[in-house]
C-alpha positions in Angstrom: 77.4 94.4 88.6 79.1 91.7 90.7 80.5 94.2 93.1 77.2 95.8 93.7 75.6 92.4 94.2 78.2 91.6 96.8 76.6 94.2 99.0 73.0 94.3 97.7 72.6 90.5 98.2 72.1 91.4 101.9 68.3 91.2 101.8 68.1 92.7 105.3 68.9 96.1 103.9 65.5 96.3 102.3 64.0 96.5 105.8 66.3 99.4 106.7 65.0 101.7 104.0 63.4 104.9 105.2 62.1 107.9 103.1 65.3 109.8 104.0 67.5 106.9 102.9 65.5 106.3 99.8 65.9 109.9 98.8 69.7 109.7 99.4 69.9 106.5 97.3 68.1 108.2 94.4 70.4 111.3 94.7 73.5 109.1 94.9 72.5 107.2 91.7 71.9 110.5 89.9 75.3 111.9 91.0 77.2 108.7 90.2 75.6 108.5 86.7 76.5 112.2 86.1 80.0 111.6 87.6 79.6 114.6 89.9 82.8 115.4 91.8 81.1 117.5 94.5 78.3 115.4 95.9 75.3 116.1 98.1 74.6 112.4 98.7 76.1 110.2 101.4 77.5 106.6 101.3 74.9 103.9 101.8 77.5 101.3 102.8 80.3 101.6 105.4 83.2 99.1 105.6 84.5 99.6 109.1 87.5 97.5 110.2 87.0 97.4 113.9 89.8 94.8 114.5 92.8 94.8 112.1 94.6 91.8 113.4 94.0 88.1 112.9 94.7 84.7 114.5 95.7 83.2 111.1 98.4 84.1 108.6 96.6 83.6 105.3 98.6 84.4 102.1 96.5 87.1 100.7 96.3 89.2 103.9 100.1 88.8 104.4 100.6 90.0 100.8 98.4 93.1 101.4 100.2 93.9 104.6 103.5 93.8 102.7 102.2 95.9 99.9 101.0 98.8 102.0 102.1 101.0 104.9 98.5 102.0 105.6 97.5 98.9 107.6 96.7 99.9 111.2 97.2 97.8 114.3 94.9 99.7 116.7 91.6 98.1 117.8 88.6 100.5 117.4 86.9 101.1 120.7 83.1 101.0 121.2 83.0 104.7 121.9 85.1 105.4 118.7 82.7 103.3 116.7 79.7 105.1 118.1 81.3 108.4 117.2 81.8 107.3 113.6 78.3 105.8 113.4 76.8 109.1 114.6 78.1 110.8 111.5 77.0 108.1 109.0 73.9 106.5 110.5 71.1 108.7 108.9 71.8 107.4 105.4 73.5 104.0 106.0 71.8 100.7 105.0 74.7 98.4 105.7 77.8 98.3 107.9 80.4 95.6 106.9 82.4 95.0 110.1 85.5 93.4 108.7 88.4 93.8 106.3 91.7 92.0 106.7 91.3 91.5 110.4 89.2 88.8 112.3 86.1 90.6 113.7 85.3 87.9 116.3 88.6 88.8 118.1 87.1 92.2 119.1 85.9 91.7 122.7 83.0 94.2 122.2 81.8 93.0 118.8 78.3 92.0 120.0 77.9 95.5 121.6 79.1 97.1 118.3 76.5 95.1 116.4 73.8 96.0 118.9 74.7 99.6 118.6 74.3 99.4 114.8 71.1 97.3 114.9 69.6 99.9 117.2 70.1 102.5 114.5 68.1 100.4 112.0 71.3 99.5 110.0 72.1 96.0 108.7 75.3 94.4 109.7 77.6 91.8 108.2 80.8 90.0 109.3 83.1 87.5 107.7 85.1 85.1 110.0 87.4 82.2 109.8 85.7 80.9 113.0 88.8 79.0 113.9 89.4 80.2 117.4 88.3 79.4 120.9 84.8 80.7 121.5 82.8 80.3 124.7 79.1 79.3 124.8 78.3 82.7 126.4 80.0 84.5 123.5 78.1 82.6 120.8 74.9 83.3 122.7 75.8 87.0 122.9 76.6 87.1 119.2 73.5 85.3 118.1 71.2 87.7 120.1 73.0 90.8 119.0 70.9 91.5 115.9 73.6 90.4 113.4 72.1 90.1 110.0 74.7 88.1 108.1 77.8 86.0 108.9 80.1 84.5 106.3 82.2 81.6 107.4 85.4 80.9 105.4 85.9 77.1 104.9 88.3 76.4 102.1 88.8 72.7 102.8 87.2 69.7 104.5 90.4 68.0 105.8 93.2 69.7 107.8 96.0 69.2 105.2 93.9 71.0 102.5 92.3 73.6 104.8 95.6 74.5 106.4 97.5 75.0 103.2 95.9 78.5 102.8 94.4 79.2 106.2 97.8 79.0 107.9 97.6 78.4 111.6 93.9 77.4 111.5 92.2 74.2 112.6 89.3 72.9 110.5 88.2 70.8 113.4 87.8 73.9 115.6 86.0 75.6 112.7 83.5 72.8 112.4 82.9 72.5 116.2 82.3 76.3 116.4 80.0 76.3 113.4 77.9 73.5 114.7 77.6 75.1 118.2 76.8 78.4 116.7 74.0 77.0 114.5 72.5 75.1 117.5 72.5 78.4 119.5 70.9 80.2 116.6 68.1 77.6 116.4 67.6 77.7 120.2 67.4 81.5 120.4 65.4 82.0 117.2 68.1 84.3 115.8 67.5 85.6 112.3 71.2 85.8 111.5 71.9 84.4 108.0 74.9 82.1 107.9 76.8 81.5 104.7 79.7 79.0 104.2 82.2 80.4 101.7 84.7 78.3 99.8 87.6 79.9 98.0 88.7 77.6 95.1 92.5 77.7 94.9 92.7 74.7 92.6 94.5 72.5 95.0 91.4 72.3 97.2 88.8 72.0 94.4 88.3 68.3 95.0 87.0 69.1 98.6 84.4 71.7 97.5 81.6 69.1 97.3 82.4 67.8 100.8 82.3 71.4 102.2 79.0 72.1 100.4 77.4 68.9 101.7 78.7 69.6 105.2 77.3 73.1 105.1 73.9 71.9 104.1 74.0 69.0 106.7 74.7 71.2 109.7 72.1 73.9 108.7 74.0 76.8 107.1 71.6 78.9 105.0 73.8 79.2 101.9 77.0 77.9 100.3 79.1 80.1 98.0 82.2 79.2 96.0 84.5 81.9 94.7 87.6 81.8 92.5 90.9 82.6 94.2 91.5 85.3 91.6 89.5 87.8 93.7 92.4 87.9 96.2 95.0 89.3 93.8 95.1 91.8 91.0 97.7 89.8 89.0 95.6 86.6 89.2 92.4 88.5 88.4 93.9 90.0 85.3 95.5 86.8 84.2 92.1 85.1 84.7 90.4 87.7 82.5 93.2 87.6 79.9 93.3 91.3 79.4 92.8 94.6 81.2 90.3 97.3 80.4 91.3 100.2 78.2 91.4 103.6 79.9 88.2 104.5 78.1 86.4 101.3 79.2 87.7 101.9 82.7 86.3 105.4 82.8 83.0 104.2 81.4 82.7 101.5 84.0 83.1 104.0 86.8 83.8 103.4 90.5 81.1 102.5 92.9 83.3 103.1 96.0 83.9 106.8 95.4 80.2 107.6 95.6 78.6 105.0 97.7 81.0 103.1 100.1 83.0 104.6 103.0 86.1 102.6 103.8 87.3 103.3 107.3 90.3 101.6 109.1 90.4 100.6 112.7 92.2 103.9 113.7 89.6 106.0 111.9 91.3 106.8 108.6 89.0 107.2 105.6 90.3 105.8 102.3 88.9 106.5 98.8 88.4 102.8 98.1 89.2 99.3 99.3 91.7 98.6 96.4 93.5 101.8 97.2 93.8 101.1 100.9 95.2 97.6 100.1 97.8 99.0 97.7 99.3 101.9 99.6 97.0 104.8 98.7 97.1 107.5 101.3 94.1 108.1 103.5 91.8 111.1 102.8 91.7 112.0 106.5 90.6 110.7 109.9 86.9 110.6 110.8 87.8 110.6 114.5 89.4 113.9 114.2 87.7 115.5 111.2 84.1 115.9 110.0 83.1 113.0 107.7 80.9 115.1 105.5 83.9 117.5 104.9 86.2 114.5 104.1 83.7 113.0 101.7 83.9 116.1 99.6 87.5 116.9 100.3 89.8 117.9 97.4 91.2 114.4 97.0 87.8 112.8 96.9 86.6 115.3 94.4 89.7 114.8 92.3 89.3 111.1 92.3 85.7 111.3 91.2 86.7 113.9 88.5 89.0 111.3 87.0 86.0 109.1 86.2 84.3 112.1 84.6 87.3 112.3 82.2 88.5 115.6 83.7 92.1 116.5 84.1 93.1 116.1 87.7 96.2 116.3 90.0 95.0 113.2 91.8 97.5 110.3 91.3 95.4 108.0 89.1 98.0 105.3 88.7 96.2 103.0 91.2 92.8 103.7 89.6 94.3 102.7 86.2 95.7 99.5 87.7 92.5 98.6 89.5 90.8 95.5 88.0 87.5 97.4 88.2 85.7 94.7 90.2 84.1 97.7 91.9 82.6 99.1 88.7 79.3 100.9 88.7 76.2 98.8 87.7 75.4 99.1 84.0 72.4 101.4 84.6 74.6 104.0 86.2 77.2 104.2 83.5 
């Protein structure tokens, strides 16, 4: 349920619901619960990594890059993004515009957000906010129609913050956040700003300082997360045990039915965990029809695994997955 909440906590998606999208949601729920391999529904969330590079060298992202050969280095252009959105827009409720990269480094991010907003689709970004940003850029961003921004702040002092956010300046982050919130207030922007703190243990004593700071400068919410979300090994150690195969199959996989994971060069992956751990792409939505890829043999074989069917799909990664992306209880 946590993984579903990760996306559904975006209250702005409620306003994006249309009769067509509602019908698709109901059909998706029915097909996920029945574990149908060949689906007639479309994903309601798209995770599109428009910019795959970053100004920092955080440990988790470096580990992911070393574990997989699928990480792209191409920046997605505005025209390519529009081409992808044209295929997905009718049923989408939310586009998540980040993955391992830093979205604010994309020179056309405000235009990408405006393009999405104009299609009545909610948008979300997550940023380290530790780079040089002009007043004009912040104004452009806060008037783009962005629904939600998560700002990563894992320490209040530089020695603690910089231990994980390698190459980042917490002073720059604070200055940018305060400027951004002033621009938001001046423009009447509806963008929700959340400060997120990853608890690594070594920084736990500064969590209260970050929380107080976030409240003082005017952020809407503060959220603390355990560092175990960044690594399968840590996650499993934290839980103390893995799921049995039967439990895993029962929990299901939300990604395969409801979330499209698309890299900056247009490749479609079955799931986020698979992409981060070397699973091959299903195809490329810039060269192939998305609807055909969504029901391609590999996607159908992956879904069939969760129906308990024999499949030629390599399920080794599925079996290793910590199942953080499990289906909500009412769809099992």
